[in-house]
N, C-alpha and C positions, 0 to 999 in steps of 0.2 A: 394607659390602663393600669398604671402602677397601683392606684388606689384599690383596684380589684384584686391585687396580689398576683397579677400576671405580668411578667417581664417581656418586652419586645426586643427581638434581635434586629428585625427589619420590617418595613412596610412599604409596598410599592403598588402602584396602579398597573393593571395588566392589559387594559384596553384603551383605545383612543378616546372613547366616550367617557372614560374615567368612572365606570360603573362597577368595576371589579378590582378588588384589592387583595393582594396576597400578603398575609401577615405571618412572620416567623417568630417563634418564641423559644428560648432555651429551656423552658420548663416543659415537663411531660404531663402536666395535669390538664387533660383534654376537657374535663368537666368545668374547671375553673376558666379556661379559655372560652368555652361556650357561654358561660354565665356572663363573662365580661363583654362578649359580643352582643348578647341579648340586652345587657344593661345599657350599653353605649350606642348601639346601632339599630336596635329593633324598631320597626319590622325590617328584617334583612334576609339575605340569602347567604348561606355559608356551608363550608365543608371543612371539617377538622380531621386531619390525618397526619401520620408521622413521616410522610414523604411528599414530594411534589407529585400532584395527580397526573396520571397517564390515561390515555384513551383505552377504555375497556375492551376486552375481547368478547364479552357477553353483556347484553342489556336485557333485563327482565323487568316487566312492569305490570302493576295492577291496572285495571281498566276504569271502573266507575269512580268518578270524582278525581281521577288522576289523568288518564289519557282522554277521557271524555268528561264533559261538565255535568253529567247527570248520574243518578243512581237508577239503572234501568228498571229494577223491580218497583221502585217508587212510581216511575212513569207508567208502567203497566198497571199499577194499582189505581192510577187516575182513570184509566180506561174502564176499570172495574168498579169505579165509584168508591174506592177505598184508599185513596192516596194518603190521607192524613194518618189513618190507622197503620198502614204499612210503613210509611216514612218514619213514624215514631219508633217502630221496632228496628228499622234499619239504623237509625241514629244511635240507639242504645247498643246495638251490636258493634258498630264501628267505634264507639267509645270504649268498648271492651266490657260493657256491663252485662251482656248476655252471651251465652254459648252460641257460637256462630252457626253450627249445624242446626241446632234447635230453632234458632231464629229464622234461618233460611227455609226450613221445612214449613214452619208456621206461615210465613209470608206466601210461599208458593201455594200452600193449601188454600189460602184466601182467593187465589186466582182461578180456582176450579171453574170450568165452564167458559172461560174467556176464549174467544175465537182466535185462531192463529192469524187471521187477517188483522186483528187488532195489534198483534205483535209486530207485524210488518208495517202497519201504519205508524205505530209508536217509533219504530226504528227510523222511518223516513222523515217523520215530522218533529220528533223530540230530541233525537240523539245527535249531539254536535261535538266535534273534537275540541279539546282544550287548545287555546292559542299556543302555537309553537310545537304541537305534538308531532306533526309530520316532519317538520324541520329537524327536530331532535332525532327521530328514528332514522331518517334518510341520511343525515350527516354521520351518525355513528356507523351506518352500513357502508358509507363511502370509505371509511377507514378499516373495513373488514370485520366489523363487530356483528356478532350473531344476535338477533332480536327476537324476543319471546314475549307474548302477551299472556299473562296468567291471571285468571279472574275467578272470584267466587260468584260471578254473574253467569250469563248463559251464552252458549254458542250461537243461539239465534241472533244475538247482538254482536258478540265478540268476533265471529268470523268475518262479517262485512266491515266492522271497525278495523280489524287487523289488516284487511286488504286495502282499505282506504289510507291507512297510516303507513303501511309498508312493513309490518311485522311478518316474520318468516314462519312463525309457529304459534299455535294457540292452545292453551289448556284452560278448560272451563267446565261448568256444569251444563247438563242437558235437561230442558223441560220435557216432560213426558206428554205426548200428544196422542189423542185418539179421536177419530172421526172429525178432524179439523178443529178440535178444541183442546185446551189444556185440561189435563186430568186432575191437577192439583198435586201431582207428584213429580219426582225427579227420576231420570233414567241414568243408571250407572252410579259409580262412586262419587262422593262429595269432594269438591275442591275447596279445602279450607286452608288455614294457616300452615298446617304441617305439610300439605301438598305443595303449597307455594314454595316453601323452603326446600323441600325434596326436589322440586323441579329445578330450582337454581343449582343445587348441588349436583344433580344428574347432568345438567347442561355443562357445568364446569368440568366434570369428569370426562364427558364426551369430547371436550375441546382440549384435553390433555392433562387436566388436573391442576394446572398452575396459572390459569388465565385470570386476569383482573376482571372483576365483575361489578356491574352497576345495577342497582334495583331502585325503583321508585314506587311509592305507595302513599296512602293517606290514612288508613284505618288500623284498628287493633289487629285485624287478621293479616296485616302485612308485616307485623313486627318481626316474626322469626326470619322472614325473607330479607328484611332490611338489615337485621343484625348479622346475617350470614354473608352478605355481600361485602366486597372490598369497600365500595362506596354505596351506602344505603341512604338515599335522599328522600326525606319526607316532604311531599308536595302539598302545600296549604293544608297541613295535616291536623288530625285530632291530637290532643296533647300527649297521649301515651305513645303514639307512633312517632311524633316529633322527638320526644325524649329518648327513644330507643335508637334513633338513626344517628349516623355521624355527619349527615348533611341535611340541609333543610332549605326549602324555597318558600318564603312567607310573602314575598313582595312581587317578584317577577312572574313571567310565564315559563313554559317548559324550556325555552331557549336558555334560561338561566342555568340549567344543568350543564349546557355546553360551556358557558362562561366559567362555571366552577371547575370544570375539567381542564380549563386553559386552552380550549379550542378557539382559535382566532375567528372572528365573525366573517372574514373573507373566505373561510373554508366551509361555511355553512351551506347546506343544500336547502334552498328555500322551498317550502312546501305550500 
């Protein structure tokens, strides 16, 4: 990669299947190294840091389009006959083009009158984990890592998703319900990008203040959390989130995160 202005000190395959390479450079220009990797290996999965990765003591993750393959509010919108309209707002919010709270309240307002039964049906029939999600969570827990699901989505979805995947704690928004129907409002404070970051920092402090942290996410509202983590990994992410993170998964599933951390496949807990 000399033509990219990045010098290599070493390069070695880390796994038997030769899918993970560790590259060392004597240079300290992380941006140049990322550009070289994108220029020569894209699409790829990577993590750029100034030390050999270690297993984190805290894992905190976004839910929609990260731990699950769907945007829950878009799927609810389909039950209300408004999926296209709601999905367009969601996409703009995740790209960072709209204020998150304003976009969330607008979309929830469109769901006014939807039955709670529709929420349960949506959860059962539409919401599926991302490939590798449970393996990632359970493997990290095996090594004593604290796991937290933090979402700008809703507890109606996040609580059962967390239980299914093995997360120990959940932070999310609450849909307001009256007489078995959504009111179009939210109950309690909004979980936005600042709350995601604050949750990460509070969890780190609770674990002693010096713990290595891992965060995964895909959208603009994940950026402060990704930036605050020791390893912030953007998973099949929007461009702004990918650019803000020091790690990225563009090609593989969520088990790629384990590979980037150097955890041998024989140590994985298959989910």
